[in-house]
Phi, psi and omega in degrees: 000111180274137181230127176259121191211164162281155186304325187284000183258001184299314184298324180297322178292320181295313181299336181290351171305327182287327181289320184245055188292344180286350183247143172264105190237137168256123181265139172238136185242143167228129190254116172216163176292152178301328182292346181258002186296317184300315177299315182298314184287327186293335180302317181192086186301324184290333178261010182280176182290156179288322183227141181207157171268132181214161173271137192292345180286357179265001187304316184304309184291324181293322179295317177304324185264008179053049181242008178215143185262150175266138182276147177210181174056219182297329176294321176293319178303316179298318178298313182295321187281345185243355187242145177302133186297331179293332181280325174300320180301328185289341180251019184254130178218121184053049176067005176255146183255125192236032175178169181245098185299139172238358173194149170282152184230100176209188179236168183206197187242132166257139179213157176274116187285357171268347178264311187236144178270169178297332179284318180307309191289359180284339186218127183299321180298321179292322177299317181295337176281341188258334185185185180282130183247137173243147178204140182269086184292330179272013171244108190293337172308328178262307188298333175307332185299333179289317180293318177294320181298324179286348178111008179279163177224159176229117180059044177081179186296326184257004179067026184240358186253092182301321182295337180291335178066191180263123183242073180256332186281076180202182182305318180293320177298320179296318177300311176305313178299316178300323178293323179292326176294319174297320180301312183292341181264357178283131188290348179263014180243144177227130175280128173274081187303150180306120174081001187268336185067019187293317181305308181295320179293328176288326171293320176300318184268359178086006180274353173219163187250001184212166183203119182269126181194200180227197184298333185296338181257005185300309185303316182297309183293319181293327177291324182278323182266332175063232184295343180276354182292128170236148182229132181213160177289175175302131183281180168265168173224149184276117181240114184061030182081007181245132173297119182235125182292139169291139183244096181289163170286143172240123170233187172223162165260133195220168172257126179246154180243130176287123182293348181273001183298147177273355183223065186303322182298310180297313185296318178297318179297320180293315178301320177291329178285311183297338175254009183270186186299317185292314184290320175298324177295320176298318181300315181293325183282326186265332187225004180063030176274117188297126180283168175231006177285132187303319184290319182295322182291350176262354178291134187310312185290337179274312182298331183271354183293132178295321184297315181293313182299321181294313183295316182291330179291323176293315183298332186293337180243009188289167179238132180301127178282127177305148183248008179295147186293336176298346181295336175303313175286332177291325176292322174303309178304319182294319177300312183297321179295316180303319179295326183283334170294310183296322185284344182093003176295326178267121180233171183293338181287327183246014189297320185296315184288322177297321179295312177305316175300315181295321182290325175295317179305315183294320181287327174296321178293326183292330184289347177273356182298000000 
């Protein structure tokens, strides 16, 4: 049985021998990040692993390459009965469910509680009055939240209607863009550029009070801040004088099954175990990965965790991330546009025309789907 996994998941797979004890299985592992699974499987799905961990925004490409199986019957019932519905939606494509979610994948805020209070971090504008704020404007996975918060849409309300296109070029989109222009010109703001690590480094040295990221950075931030660590969901921002929630993208990390496997019954059983309650509990205890199993979320030590609360607060306002393959180009355009905002190339004088051009780029990319 070949398994494509992150390094921390090997023990869970080995323990699953007890769960599927009627089979004699030899495990073979290949370790890569979940975000690279789509690229790996696309090379040669027939030669790919039987079971793999993947990020749910890759479903469209995996389906195109015949590299992922659709769940049905009792297996699908188990997924639906044990998993938060918002997470099941992240692995749903054209009404089919293509994975077993084991955690939500979104971002939230780490902050220094000596710089910002619990009340301060509810609103980005309030934070800017109290200390230095960082945010990754040139990372579209984060900055899209301003446009969604303002009321813009991408491929419809649920991100599944390709014909609806990207609808950022409107009054709401212009309001969001003007807010970002004001933000980069605020002396208390620092852009946490893609791949620079600026946000985390500034929180570490005390020159900034916040850092936006996810559970994958928890150990690093907690080790640096200690008792000064605060964790909160995505804040609101003031749009036309009204506190408006940032609406982050929501995906999940999930277990997929290769339709080319020679042992589909075993592969499905293993996928259900690796995405199930026991494995999610191990992820939580060993790696601080927030579970999505409904029973686990009710356990007192999990339900009371600031990490769980912050991630789930973000999820409550989140937007399903579209899984169309064209999103790869759209994210590149988003990054480039964010860089032009940070550099000052986009100003309030040319914001409307720049927004129109960017929106056209994204819709042209969608037409290649």
